[in-house]
C-alpha positions, 0 to 999 in steps of 0.5 A, a space after each residue: 880157736 886160732 884167729 887168722 886174718 884171710 885178707 892179709 894172708 890172701 894178698 901176701 901170698 898173691 903179691 909175693 909168690 902165688 900170682 901165677 899159681 892163682 891165675 892158672 887155677 882160675 884158668 883152669 876152673 873156667 876152661 875145664 867143662 867138668 869144673 864150669 859148675 864150680 866156678 859159677 857156684 862159687 861166683 853165686 856163693 860170693 855174691 850171696 854172701 853180699 846179699 846176706 850181709 846187706 841189711 845186717 846194719 841197715 835194718 830196712 823193711 824186708 818188703 821194700 827191699 824186696 820191691 826195689 830188688 824185684 823191679 829194679 832188676 826187671 827194668 834194668 833188663 826188660 829191653 833185653 826181651 828184645 833179643 830173646 829168640 826162643 819161644 816157650 809154652 804156657 807152662 814155662 811162664 807158669 813156673 817163671 811166675 811161680 819162681 817169682 813168688 818163692 823169690 819174694 818169700 825168701 827175699 823178705 824173710 832173709 832181709 828181715 831175718 838178716 837185720 833182726 838176727 844177723 848173718 849167721 842165724 839167718 843162714 844157720 840151719 839152711 843145709 835142711 834145703 839140700 835134702 828137701 832139693 834132692 827129694 824134690 829133684 828125684 821125685 820130679 826127675 825119677 829116672 835120675 833116681 833110677 839111674 842112681 840105684 843101679 850103681 849102689 856105690 855112687 848112690 851110697 857115696 853121694 848120700 854119705 857126702 851130702 849128709 857129711 856136708 849138712 852135718 859138719 855145716 850144722 855142727 859149724 853153725 850151731 852156736 849161732 842158730 837162734 830159735 826165733 830165727 829158725 821158726 821164722 825162716 822155715 818158709 825161706 828153707 822150703 822156698 830156697 828148695 823149690 827155687 833151686 829146682 825151679 831155677 834148673 827147670 828155667 835154665 834147661 827149658 828156656 831155649 839157650 843160656 841167654 834166653 833162660 837167664 833173661 826170662 828169669 831176670 825179667 818174669 821172675 824178678 818182676 813177680 817177686 817185686 809185685 808179691 812184696 808190693 802187696 805184703 808191703 801195702 798190707 803191712 805197712 804200719 807194722 814196720 819201721 819207716 826207714 828209707 834206703 839211700 839211692 846208692 845202696 839200692 843200686 849196689 843191691 841191684 847191681 850184685 843180685 844181677 850177677 848173683 842170679 845170672 851165676 846161679 842160673 848157669 850153675 844150676 843149668 850145667 851142674 849134673 845135680 842141683 844139690 851140688 850147687 846148694 852145697 857150695 852155697 852153704 860157704 856163703 855165711 863163712 865169706 859173709 863173716 870174713 867180708 864183715 869182720 875181716 877175719 874168722 875162727 878156724 875150727 875143727 868144724 870148719 876143717 870137717 866141713 871143708 873137707 866134705 865139700 872137697 869130697 863133693 867136688 871130687 865125686 862131681 868130677 867122677 870120684 875114683 873113676 877120674 882118668 888122667 890123659 897125657 897128650 903127645 
């Protein structure tokens, strides 16, 4: 194993030689319409890493954190409902409320697990959610499945890449997976898959981009706060009574706002929700770098990121990409 301090390497490269290259790369990703989903997925992934690390050292009650996160986001964003112009049907509100329950399940399980088992064990087997998401999406959007089957090459390429991402991720994380954590987090795996499909529906059917995000931040997050409040009341005597500090809670709400906004946009513009889910699997890797300031490069890491690169290449058109010259 080779230990590398990515923080030092990044800043040395940035300050000495590569500032223009990095800036151009960021501008290219933002401006290229095909690559917008990658940018927002990476923002989602970065802030999800902060989310995973949040309770590893604080050891706070997961239900309490879910209450603060859900109601905090609701209180901050609810005035923005005044500017929402899109009218939606009752089925849309049912999806929003259902999404809130999924968020509540996911939040509480992740917060409890990260405190007890650590980041790596908590997110170690989440690759399972990729295929659950894919199956759910193809069931709900069956015409997308039929369209994919018409091109056997594309279909087999997608299955190969998603399998490669999932297996290489599992090999990369297997040393960190805790059996107790696995059993405890099964509800979170299914909740994450259902959340992904629901997020895409909310983003695409809320009218414009702004309205969909505000509906999510208010109704879904508010519902998640209610869900965790009920469970907190029922289980209050079974958990520690540690109290969170004000600044930590403000930080939790702040980065959660960015996380949810980036996630909603990413699922709105990505052709396939599984693309976003695959990028999300980078979160534990980033979380480890943030926490330890360094990480290890292994063969499994290289294979995993190779498949992530193939996924991005595939999403941009794969071998059908054409380059045009102006002028």
